[in-house]
C-alpha positions in Angstrom: -178.9 -53.9 -2.6 -176.1 -56.0 -3.9 -175.5 -59.7 -2.9 -173.7 -60.3 0.2 -175.3 -57.6 2.4 -176.2 -59.7 5.5 -176.3 -59.4 9.2 -172.8 -59.9 10.8 -170.7 -58.2 8.2 -168.1 -55.8 9.7 -165.8 -53.0 8.9 -162.8 -51.7 10.9 -162.0 -48.0 10.4 -158.5 -47.2 11.8 -157.9 -43.5 12.8 -155.8 -41.3 14.9 -157.0 -38.5 17.2 -156.0 -35.3 15.5 -155.9 -31.8 17.0 -159.0 -30.7 15.0 -161.0 -33.6 16.6 -160.9 -32.0 20.2 -163.9 -30.3 21.7 -164.4 -26.7 20.4 -167.9 -25.8 21.7 -167.9 -22.2 20.5 -164.7 -21.5 22.4 -166.2 -22.6 25.7 -163.8 -25.5 26.1 -160.8 -26.9 24.4 -159.4 -30.0 26.0 -156.7 -32.0 24.1 -159.0 -35.0 24.0 -161.1 -36.8 21.5 -164.4 -35.0 21.2 -167.8 -36.8 21.3 -168.7 -35.0 18.0 -165.6 -36.6 16.4 -166.6 -40.0 17.6 -170.1 -39.5 16.0 -168.3 -38.5 12.8 -166.2 -41.7 12.9 -169.2 -43.9 13.7 -171.2 -42.4 10.8 -168.2 -42.8 8.5 -167.7 -46.5 9.5 -171.5 -47.1 9.0 -171.3 -45.7 5.5 -168.1 -47.6 4.7 -170.0 -50.8 5.6 -173.1 -49.9 3.5 -171.6 -48.2 0.4 -170.1 -51.3 -1.4 -173.6 -52.9 -1.4 -175.5 -49.9 -2.8 -176.8 -50.4 -6.4 -176.1 -47.6 -8.9 -179.7 -46.5 -8.6 -179.5 -46.3 -4.7 -178.4 -43.7 -2.2 -178.5 -43.7 1.6 -178.8 -41.1 4.3 -178.1 -41.1 8.0 -181.3 -41.1 10.0 -180.2 -41.6 13.6 -177.3 -42.2 16.0 -177.0 -43.2 19.6 -173.7 -42.9 21.3 -172.0 -43.4 24.7 -168.6 -41.8 25.2 -167.1 -44.0 27.8 -163.4 -43.0 28.3 -161.1 -40.2 27.0 -158.4 -40.5 24.4 -155.7 -38.0 23.9 -154.7 -36.2 20.7 -152.3 -38.7 18.9 -154.1 -41.8 20.3 -154.8 -44.6 17.8 -158.4 -45.5 17.2 -160.3 -48.5 15.8 -164.0 -48.0 15.0 -165.7 -51.3 14.6 -169.0 -51.4 12.7 -171.3 -54.5 12.5 -174.5 -54.8 10.6 -177.1 -56.0 13.1 -180.5 -55.6 11.3 -182.1 -54.7 8.0 -185.7 -53.9 8.0 -187.1 -52.8 4.6 -185.0 -49.7 3.7 -183.6 -49.3 7.2 -180.1 -50.4 8.0 -179.1 -50.8 11.7 -175.4 -51.0 12.8 -173.7 -51.4 16.2 -170.4 -49.7 16.7 -167.5 -49.8 19.2 -164.6 -47.5 19.4 -161.3 -48.7 20.8 -158.1 -47.0 21.7 -155.1 -49.0 23.0 -157.3 -52.1 23.4 -159.7 -50.2 25.6 -163.3 -49.6 24.6 -163.8 -45.8 24.7 -167.2 -45.6 23.0 -170.2 -47.5 21.7 -173.3 -46.8 19.9 -175.6 -47.5 17.0 -176.6 -45.9 13.7 -179.6 -46.0 11.4 -179.3 -45.4 7.7 -182.1 -45.3 5.3 -181.7 -46.5 1.7 -183.7 -45.0 -1.1 -183.6 -44.5 -4.9 -181.4 -41.8 -6.3 -184.4 -40.1 -7.7 -186.0 -39.9 -4.2 -182.8 -38.6 -2.8 -182.7 -35.9 -5.5 -186.2 -34.9 -4.7 -185.3 -34.5 -1.0 -182.2 -32.4 -2.0 -184.5 -30.0 -4.0 -186.9 -29.7 -1.1 -184.1 -28.9 1.3 -183.1 -25.8 -0.7 
């Protein structure tokens, strides 16, 4: 990891709820609201945005876990801010806390786990997945 990667660093991912972010659920429901799966997408994206600048050229990372609470709805068109904070690094494991806001209201919260590894280890995992 590059210098500066320390507990407390943050990123703020701004976004807008788009029509493709509403729940689909194999056609069973289609509310014009921000889907939980889209919130997961934004949380994982923000976590990667936080980590990516600190990866060495020889390193890669993968998502290994996510916990989420979807607290309130947000309509299509609503502005979002996904705030990601690094809370812990233990060996190759990177833990982040996240909060999702829309119109100054917290609409979601959660945590992510990413695992950092060498690019050669990552390449091996890709080969095994085929």
